[in-house]
C-alpha positions as CSV (number, residue, x, y, z in Angstrom):
1,X,90.9,77.3,82.6
2,X,89.8,78.6,79.2
3,X,92.0,81.2,77.7
4,X,90.3,84.6,77.9
5,X,91.4,87.5,75.8
6,X,90.1,91.0,75.9
7,X,91.3,94.4,75.0
8,X,92.5,96.5,77.9
9,X,90.8,99.9,77.7
10,X,92.8,103.1,78.1
11,X,94.9,103.1,81.2
12,X,97.5,105.3,82.8
13,X,100.8,103.4,82.8
14,X,103.9,104.0,84.8
15,X,106.8,101.7,83.9
16,X,110.1,101.4,85.9
17,X,113.2,100.5,84.0
18,X,116.1,101.9,85.9
19,X,118.2,99.9,88.3
20,X,117.3,100.0,92.0
21,X,120.3,101.2,94.0
22,X,119.1,100.7,97.6
23,X,116.4,101.8,100.0
24,X,115.9,104.8,102.1
25,X,116.8,104.5,105.8
26,X,113.6,104.6,107.9
27,X,112.9,105.3,111.5
28,X,115.1,106.7,114.2
29,X,117.8,104.0,114.2
30,X,120.6,103.0,111.9
31,X,121.4,99.3,112.0
32,X,124.9,97.8,111.7
33,X,126.4,94.4,112.3
34,X,129.5,93.5,114.2
35,X,131.3,90.5,115.7
36,X,130.0,89.2,119.0
37,X,131.7,90.7,122.1
38,X,130.5,92.2,125.4
39,X,131.3,95.9,125.6
40,X,132.6,97.4,128.8
41,X,130.2,100.4,128.8
42,X,127.2,101.9,127.1
43,X,123.8,100.3,126.6
44,X,123.3,96.6,125.9
45,X,120.4,94.3,125.1
46,X,120.4,90.6,125.5
47,X,118.2,87.6,125.9
48,X,117.5,85.4,129.0
49,X,116.1,81.9,128.8
50,X,113.4,80.6,131.2
51,X,114.4,80.7,134.9
52,X,117.4,82.9,134.0
53,X,120.2,80.4,133.8
54,X,123.6,82.1,134.0
55,X,124.8,81.5,130.5
56,X,125.8,83.2,127.2
57,X,125.8,87.0,127.0
58,X,123.9,87.2,130.3
59,X,126.7,85.4,132.1
60,X,129.4,87.5,130.3
61,X,127.6,90.8,131.3
62,X,127.2,89.5,134.8
63,X,131.0,88.9,135.0
64,X,131.7,92.5,133.9
65,X,129.4,93.6,136.8
66,X,131.0,91.2,139.3
67,X,127.7,89.4,139.9
68,X,125.7,92.6,140.0
69,X,123.5,91.7,137.1
70,X,122.4,88.3,138.6
71,X,121.7,90.1,141.9
72,X,119.5,92.8,140.2
73,X,117.6,90.1,138.1
74,X,116.9,88.1,141.2
75,X,115.7,91.1,143.1
76,X,113.4,92.0,140.3
77,X,112.1,88.4,140.2
78,X,112.7,88.3,136.5
79,X,112.7,84.7,135.3
80,X,113.1,85.1,131.5
81,X,109.5,84.2,130.6
82,X,108.7,84.6,126.9
83,X,108.0,88.2,126.0
84,X,108.9,89.7,129.4
85,X,111.3,92.6,129.6
86,X,113.5,94.0,132.3
87,X,115.1,97.4,132.0
88,X,117.9,98.1,134.4
89,X,119.5,101.6,134.6
90,X,122.8,102.7,135.9
91,X,124.5,99.4,136.7
92,X,128.0,100.7,136.2
93,X,129.7,100.6,133.8
94,X,126.5,100.2,131.7
95,X,124.0,103.0,131.3
96,X,121.1,100.7,130.3
97,X,120.7,97.0,130.3
98,X,117.6,95.5,128.5
99,X,116.9,91.9,129.2
100,X,114.3,90.1,127.0
101,X,112.9,86.7,128.1
102,X,112.6,84.0,125.4
103,X,111.1,81.2,127.5
104,X,112.3,77.7,127.2
105,X,111.9,77.2,123.4
106,X,114.8,76.9,121.1
107,X,115.2,80.3,119.3
108,X,113.9,80.3,115.8
109,X,113.7,83.2,113.3
110,X,110.3,84.3,114.6
111,X,111.5,84.4,118.2
112,X,114.5,86.4,117.0
113,X,112.2,88.9,115.3
114,X,110.2,89.3,118.4
115,X,113.3,89.9,120.4
116,X,114.3,92.5,117.9
117,X,110.9,94.0,118.1
118,X,111.3,94.5,121.9
119,X,114.7,96.2,121.2
120,X,113.1,98.4,118.5
121,X,110.4,99.5,120.9
122,X,113.1,100.3,123.5
123,X,115.1,102.3,120.9
124,X,112.0,104.3,119.8
125,X,111.7,105.5,123.4
126,X,115.3,106.7,123.4
127,X,116.1,108.8,120.4
128,X,119.8,109.4,119.9
129,X,121.0,106.4,121.9
130,X,123.4,103.6,120.9
131,X,122.3,100.1,121.8
132,X,124.5,97.1,121.3
133,X,122.5,93.8,120.8
134,X,124.3,90.7,122.1
135,X,123.6,87.3,120.5
136,X,126.3,84.7,121.1
137,X,124.5,81.8,119.3
138,X,125.8,80.5,116.0
139,X,122.4,80.7,114.2
140,X,123.3,82.3,110.9
141,X,119.9,83.9,110.6
142,X,120.1,85.7,114.0
143,X,121.5,89.0,112.8
144,X,119.1,89.6,109.9
145,X,116.0,88.6,111.8
146,X,116.9,90.6,114.9
147,X,117.3,93.6,112.6
148,X,114.0,92.9,110.9
149,X,112.2,92.7,114.2
150,X,113.9,95.9,115.5
151,X,113.1,97.9,112.4
152,X,109.4,96.8,112.6
153,X,109.1,97.3,116.3
154,X,110.6,100.8,116.2
155,X,107.9,102.1,113.7
156,X,106.2,105.3,114.8
157,X,104.0,107.6,112.7
158,X,104.9,111.1,113.9
159,X,104.4,113.0,110.7
160,X,101.6,115.3,112.0
161,X,103.1,116.0,115.4
162,X,104.6,119.4,115.7
163,X,108.1,118.1,116.5
164,X,107.8,114.8,114.7
165,X,109.6,115.4,111.5
166,X,112.4,117.3,113.1
167,X,113.1,114.7,115.8
168,X,113.2,111.9,113.2
169,X,115.8,113.7,111.2
170,X,118.1,114.9,114.0
171,X,118.0,112.3,116.7
172,X,118.7,109.0,115.1
173,X,119.6,106.1,117.3
174,X,122.1,103.4,116.5
175,X,121.7,99.7,116.9
176,X,124.8,97.5,116.7
177,X,123.8,93.8,116.3
178,X,126.7,91.6,117.6
179,X,126.6,88.0,116.5
180,X,129.4,85.4,115.6
181,X,128.5,86.1,111.9
182,X,129.5,89.7,112.4
183,X,129.4,92.0,109.4
184,X,128.5,89.1,107.1
185,X,124.9,89.4,108.3
186,X,124.6,92.9,106.7
187,X,124.2,91.9,103.0
188,X,121.6,89.3,104.0
189,X,119.5,91.8,105.8
190,X,120.0,94.5,103.1
191,X,119.1,92.2,100.2
192,X,116.4,90.0,101.8
193,X,114.8,91.6,104.8
194,X,115.2,95.3,104.7
195,X,112.9,95.4,101.6
196,X,110.2,93.7,103.7
197,X,110.7,96.4,106.4
198,X,110.3,99.1,103.7
199,X,107.2,97.4,102.4
200,X,105.5,97.0,105.8
201,X,106.2,100.6,106.6
202,X,104.8,101.6,103.3
203,X,101.6,99.8,104.1
204,X,101.4,101.1,107.6
205,X,101.9,104.7,106.4
206,X,99.1,104.4,103.9
207,X,96.7,102.9,106.4
208,X,97.6,105.5,109.0
209,X,97.3,108.6,106.8
210,X,93.9,110.4,107.2
211,X,91.4,110.1,104.4
212,X,91.9,113.8,103.4
213,X,95.4,112.8,102.4
214,X,95.0,109.2,101.1
215,X,92.2,108.7,98.5
216,X,92.2,106.7,95.3
217,X,94.4,109.0,93.3
218,X,96.9,109.8,96.0
219,X,97.2,106.1,96.9
220,X,98.3,105.6,93.4
221,X,100.8,108.5,93.6
222,X,102.3,107.1,96.8
223,X,102.6,103.7,95.0
224,X,104.5,105.3,92.1
225,X,106.8,107.0,94.5
226,X,107.5,103.8,96.4
227,X,108.3,101.8,93.2
228,X,110.4,104.6,91.5
229,X,113.6,103.1,90.2
230,X,112.8,99.5,90.8
231,X,113.2,97.3,87.7
232,X,110.7,94.9,86.0
233,X,107.7,96.8,87.4
234,X,104.8,98.3,85.5
235,X,102.0,100.3,87.1
236,X,98.7,100.8,85.4
237,X,95.6,102.7,86.4
238,X,92.0,102.2,85.2
239,X,90.0,105.4,85.6
240,X,86.2,105.7,85.4
241,X,85.9,105.7,81.6
242,X,88.1,102.6,81.5
243,X,86.0,100.8,84.1
244,X,82.8,101.9,82.4
245,X,84.1,100.3,79.2
246,X,84.8,97.0,81.0
247,X,81.4,97.1,82.7
248,X,82.8,97.3,86.3
249,X,79.6,98.1,88.0
250,X,80.8,96.9,91.4
251,X,83.6,99.3,91.5
252,X,81.6,102.2,90.0
253,X,78.6,101.7,92.3
254,X,80.7,102.0,95.4
255,X,82.6,105.1,94.2
256,X,79.7,107.0,92.7
257,X,78.7,108.7,96.0
258,X,82.1,110.4,96.4
259,X,83.6,113.5,94.8
260,X,86.9,111.5,94.6
261,X,86.5,109.0,91.7
262,X,87.4,105.3,92.1
263,X,90.5,103.7,90.5
264,X,91.7,100.2,89.8
265,X,95.4,100.0,90.4
266,X,97.5,97.2,88.8
267,X,101.1,96.7,89.8
268,X,102.9,94.0,87.8
269,X,106.3,92.6,88.8
270,X,108.0,90.2,86.3
271,X,110.9,88.7,88.1
272,X,110.2,85.1,86.9
273,X,110.1,83.3,83.6
274,X,108.7,85.4,80.7
275,X,105.1,84.4,80.0
276,X,104.7,82.4,83.2
277,X,101.4,82.9,85.0
278,X,101.8,85.3,87.9
279,X,100.6,85.1,91.5
280,X,97.7,87.6,91.9
281,X,97.1,89.5,95.1
282,X,93.9,91.5,95.2
283,X,93.2,94.1,97.9
284,X,90.1,95.9,99.2
285,X,91.0,99.6,99.0
286,X,88.2,101.6,100.5
287,X,90.1,104.8,101.4
288,X,87.3,105.9,103.7
289,X,84.1,103.9,104.6
290,X,81.2,105.9,105.9
291,X,78.9,103.0,105.1
292,X,77.3,105.0,102.3
293,X,73.6,105.4,102.5
294,X,73.6,102.6,105.1
295,X,75.7,105.0,107.2
296,X,77.8,103.7,110.1
297,X,77.5,104.8,113.7
298,X,80.0,107.5,114.5
299,X,81.7,105.4,117.2
300,X,85.1,104.4,115.8
301,X,84.2,105.7,112.3
302,X,87.5,107.6,112.2
303,X,89.3,104.3,111.9
304,X,87.6,103.6,108.6
305,X,90.5,105.6,107.0
306,X,92.3,102.2,107.2
307,X,89.6,100.3,105.3
308,X,92.1,100.2,102.5
309,X,94.6,98.1,104.4
310,X,94.1,95.1,102.1
311,X,95.1,97.2,99.1
312,X,98.1,98.6,101.0
313,X,99.2,95.1,102.0
314,X,99.0,93.5,98.5
315,X,100.8,96.5,97.0
316,X,103.4,96.4,99.8
317,X,103.9,92.7,99.2
318,X,104.7,93.2,95.6
319,X,107.0,96.1,96.6
320,X,108.9,93.7,98.9
321,X,109.2,91.0,96.1
322,X,110.4,93.6,93.5
323,X,112.9,95.2,95.9
324,X,114.5,91.9,96.8
325,X,114.4,90.6,93.2
326,X,112.3,87.6,94.0
327,X,112.4,85.1,91.0
328,X,108.6,85.2,90.5
329,X,105.9,87.0,88.6
330,X,103.3,88.7,90.7
331,X,100.6,91.3,90.3
332,X,98.9,93.4,92.9
333,X,95.4,94.8,92.1
334,X,94.0,97.4,94.4
335,X,90.3,98.2,94.2
336,X,90.3,101.8,95.3
337,X,87.2,103.8,96.1
338,X,85.7,106.1,98.8
339,X,82.3,105.0,100.1
340,X,80.3,108.1,100.9
341,X,76.6,109.1,101.2
342,X,75.4,111.7,98.7
343,X,72.7,112.3,96.1
344,X,74.6,110.3,93.7
345,X,75.4,107.3,96.0
346,X,74.1,103.8,95.4
347,X,71.1,102.8,97.4
348,X,69.9,99.7,99.2
349,X,67.8,97.8,96.7
350,X,69.8,98.8,93.7
351,X,70.8,96.0,91.3
352,X,74.4,96.2,89.9
353,X,75.8,94.4,87.0
354,X,79.5,93.5,87.3
355,X,82.2,93.0,84.7
356,X,81.5,89.2,84.7
357,X,77.9,89.8,83.8
358,X,76.8,88.5,87.2
359,X,74.5,90.8,89.2
360,X,74.0,91.6,92.8
361,X,71.3,93.3,94.8
362,X,72.5,95.8,97.3
363,X,71.0,95.0,100.7
364,X,73.4,97.3,102.6
365,X,75.8,99.9,101.0
366,X,78.1,99.1,104.0
367,X,78.9,95.8,102.2
368,X,81.1,97.8,99.8
369,X,84.2,95.8,100.2
370,X,82.8,92.7,98.6
371,X,81.2,94.8,95.8
372,X,84.5,96.3,94.6
373,X,86.3,93.0,94.9
374,X,83.9,91.4,92.4
375,X,85.3,93.4,89.5
376,X,88.9,93.4,90.8
377,X,88.9,89.6,91.1
378,X,87.3,89.0,87.8
379,X,89.7,91.4,86.1
380,X,92.6,89.5,87.7
381,X,91.4,86.2,86.3
382,X,90.5,87.4,82.9
383,X,93.6,89.3,82.2
384,X,96.3,87.4,84.0
385,X,95.1,83.8,84.5
386,X,97.0,83.6,87.7
387,X,98.5,80.4,89.2
388,X,96.9,81.4,92.4
389,X,94.7,84.3,93.6
390,X,94.6,85.6,97.1
391,X,92.4,88.5,98.2
392,X,92.9,90.5,101.4
393,X,90.2,92.7,102.9
394,X,89.1,94.3,106.1
395,X,85.7,92.8,105.2
396,X,83.6,92.1,108.3
397,X,83.3,92.9,112.0
398,X,82.1,89.3,112.4
399,X,85.7,88.0,111.9
400,X,86.9,90.2,114.7
401,X,84.2,88.8,116.9
402,X,85.2,85.3,116.1
403,X,89.0,85.5,116.1
404,X,89.8,88.8,117.9
405,X,93.1,90.3,117.1
406,X,95.0,87.0,117.2
407,X,94.2,85.6,113.8
408,X,93.0,86.7,110.4
409,X,90.3,84.5,108.9
410,X,91.2,82.2,106.0
411,X,88.5,81.0,103.6
412,X,89.4,78.7,100.7
413,X,88.1,75.7,98.8
414,X,91.7,74.7,97.9
415,X,93.3,72.6,100.7
416,X,96.8,72.9,99.3
417,X,96.7,76.7,99.1
418,X,95.1,76.9,102.5
419,X,97.9,74.8,104.1
420,X,100.5,76.9,102.3
421,X,99.1,80.1,103.7
422,X,98.7,78.7,107.2
423,X,102.3,77.8,107.3
424,X,103.4,81.1,105.8
425,X,101.4,82.9,108.5
426,X,103.0,80.9,111.2
427,X,106.5,81.6,110.0
428,X,105.9,85.2,109.4
429,X,104.2,86.0,112.7
430,X,101.0,86.9,110.9
431,X,98.8,83.9,111.9
432,X,95.7,82.7,110.1
433,X,92.8,80.5,111.2
434,X,90.9,78.5,108.6
435,X,87.2,79.2,108.6
436,X,84.4,77.1,107.0
437,X,82.8,77.7,103.6
438,X,79.6,75.7,104.0
439,X,77.4,75.2,101.0
440,X,74.4,76.5,103.0
441,X,75.8,80.0,102.8
442,X,74.6,80.1,99.2
443,X,71.0,80.1,100.6
444,X,71.8,83.2,102.6
445,X,72.8,85.1,99.5
446,X,69.7,84.3,97.4
447,X,68.0,87.4,95.8
448,X,64.6,87.4,94.2
449,X,65.7,89.7,91.4
450,X,69.5,89.3,91.1
451,X,72.1,86.6,91.0
452,X,73.1,87.2,94.6
453,X,72.6,89.9,97.3
454,X,75.3,92.0,98.9
455,X,75.1,92.5,102.6
456,X,72.1,92.5,104.9
457,X,72.3,88.7,105.6
458,X,71.9,87.0,109.0
459,X,74.1,84.4,110.5
460,X,77.8,83.9,109.7
461,X,78.7,87.3,108.4
462,X,82.4,86.5,107.6
463,X,81.5,83.3,105.9
464,X,78.7,84.9,103.9
465,X,81.1,87.6,102.7
466,X,83.7,85.0,101.6
467,X,81.0,83.0,99.8
468,X,79.9,86.1,98.0
469,X,83.4,86.9,96.8
470,X,83.9,83.2,95.8
471,X,80.9,83.5,93.4
472,X,83.3,85.4,91.1
473,X,86.0,82.8,91.2
474,X,86.3,80.7,88.0
475,X,86.5,77.0,88.3
476,X,90.1,75.8,88.4
477,X,91.5,79.0,89.9
478,X,93.3,78.3,93.3
479,X,91.8,81.0,95.5
480,X,91.9,82.2,99.1
481,X,90.1,85.0,100.9
482,X,91.8,86.6,103.9
483,X,89.5,88.6,106.2
484,X,92.0,90.8,108.0
485,X,89.5,93.1,109.8
486,X,90.7,92.1,113.3
487,X,94.4,92.3,112.4
488,X,94.9,95.5,110.4
489,X,94.9,97.9,113.3
490,X,96.3,97.2,116.8
491,X,94.7,99.0,119.7
492,X,95.0,97.6,123.2
493,X,97.3,94.6,122.3
494,X,100.4,95.8,120.5
495,X,103.0,93.1,119.6
496,X,106.8,93.4,119.7
497,X,106.9,93.9,115.9
498,X,103.6,95.6,115.5
499,X,103.1,98.7,117.8
500,X,99.8,100.3,118.3
501,X,98.1,101.6,115.1
502,X,98.2,100.2,111.6
503,X,100.0,96.8,111.4
504,X,100.7,96.4,107.7
505,X,99.3,92.9,108.2
506,X,99.6,90.7,105.1
507,X,102.9,92.0,103.7
508,X,105.1,89.6,105.7
509,X,102.6,86.8,105.2
510,X,102.5,87.1,101.4
511,X,106.2,87.6,101.2
512,X,106.8,84.4,103.3
513,X,104.2,82.5,101.2
514,X,106.2,83.3,98.1
515,X,109.6,82.4,99.7
516,X,108.4,79.1,101.0
517,X,106.5,77.9,97.9
518,X,107.9,79.6,94.8
519,X,111.5,80.2,95.4
520,X,114.5,77.8,95.6
521,X,115.7,77.0,99.1
522,X,118.4,79.3,100.3
C-alpha cells in the first residue's frame, strides 16, 4: 500500500504515562482461589457430567451427605445435560448446592467459562453469600476461566434503581474457586482475564446508559476515565473543526441534526515494537439513532441508545489489551454521533463528499452507520496503515433476520483474516457466521449522481451495507466487517456469561483474535 502522509488537524489529546497498579473490583462478588477440597458446610457449586455419574466433586459431596445428594438428583430427574442447573436447598450440612450440567464433552476453557457464568448468575441472586466452587480436574486453566465466566455472568446494571448503588457497596458476595492449582490461579486471572472482564463491563455500561447520559463527548470522558493510569496509551479527539478540515462529510452529515456535536475518538495502544503497524478496530458509535429525517417507528426505538455498541466494543478491546500489557500495537477508532431529525439534519437525496473524495447519495438517513464509518475507516488507513482493519457495527436489522442472536455476520474478502476471526469467535464464545460479498451487490449501490448510494436498497440489506463500507477499503488492506446488530443486546435468550441487556459483544472476540494470532503461545 502506498505510503500516505497528511497533517493531523488540531485534536484534543490525553496521554497516559503512569504505571497501572490494578483494576477496580466490580460486581457483588469478590473472587479468590484456594486448593481443592470439599467443605463440610456452607454453599457449594459443582459440575455434573451427562447422566450424572457418581464421580469427582459430585461423589465427594454425596459422601458428605451419606448418599443424600444422589437421591435428590435422581428425584429431580437431573441428568447433567449441558447448560442445565439444579439448585438444592437445605441438604444438611449444606445451605445451598448448585449443580451445573456440562454434557458429555471434555471440559475446555469455553465450557469452564459457561459454568462460571451459571455460578455468577446464581451469586447475583444472593447478595452477601459465600459460594465455594469445586473443580477437582487438573486443567491449569480451570480457575481463571471459571472466574472469568463468573464475573461476566454476575453483571447487573443497577445504577438507576433506588437501592442499586447501596446494595452493590454493602452486600458483596464471595466466590472461592477451589482447584488443584489453588492460589496459583490468582495471578493468571488478575493479569490475563480480569482485564477482559473490566473491558466487557465497560462496554456493557456504555451501551446500557441512556442517551441523555452517553453522547459523543461523554463517551470520550468515560473512555478517559477507564484508561486513566494505564501506560503506553494516547487518546485523541477530533472535533467538528478538525473533521471539517479533513473533509469528513460522512461524519458531519450524520451529526449535523443534533445539538450534541459528533466526535472521532482515537485510542492508541503501543505495546508492540516501535513503528510496527497497528491492528485497527473501528466502531460505529451512534449514541442515539432516531433514524434522522427517515425517522424510525417508535416500537423499540428506546434500544437505539445502544447503537454505539460497536464503538464501545472496539474501545473496550483496546482497554483489555492495554490493561494486560499485550505485546501488540492497536488502535481503536470510534465514530461518535447522534442521529436526530431537525431543521439542520441531512435529508434523503443529499450528496455527501467524504474524506476520501468519494461521494454518496443519501437514500435513507437511517443508514447513518455506514455513513460515519466511511470517514473513520479512511482515516484509519491513511494515518495508521494498519496490518489489519476490522470494523464492528450494529448495522442492519437484516443480519438479525438472517442469523438471529446466535451469530454476528462476518463479511470479508480476505480468507485468512476471516478464518482467524471465525476461530477467535469460537474460542471466545462470541461466534461469527461468514456471509457472502457478491459482486452483484455493487449494482444495488449505483447512484445516478454520486459514486454510491447509502441506504434505500432492496435485497440483501446486510450484504449491501458491507459492500458499501468495503468501497472505502484500499487495495491491500486486510479488512473484515462484523455486523453485530443481533448480538449487541440480549432480550429473551440470555447466556450464562451474557445476561439480559447489553452484551459487550466483540470485546472478548477481538481480545482472543489478538491472543491467538499476534502473541507468543503461553
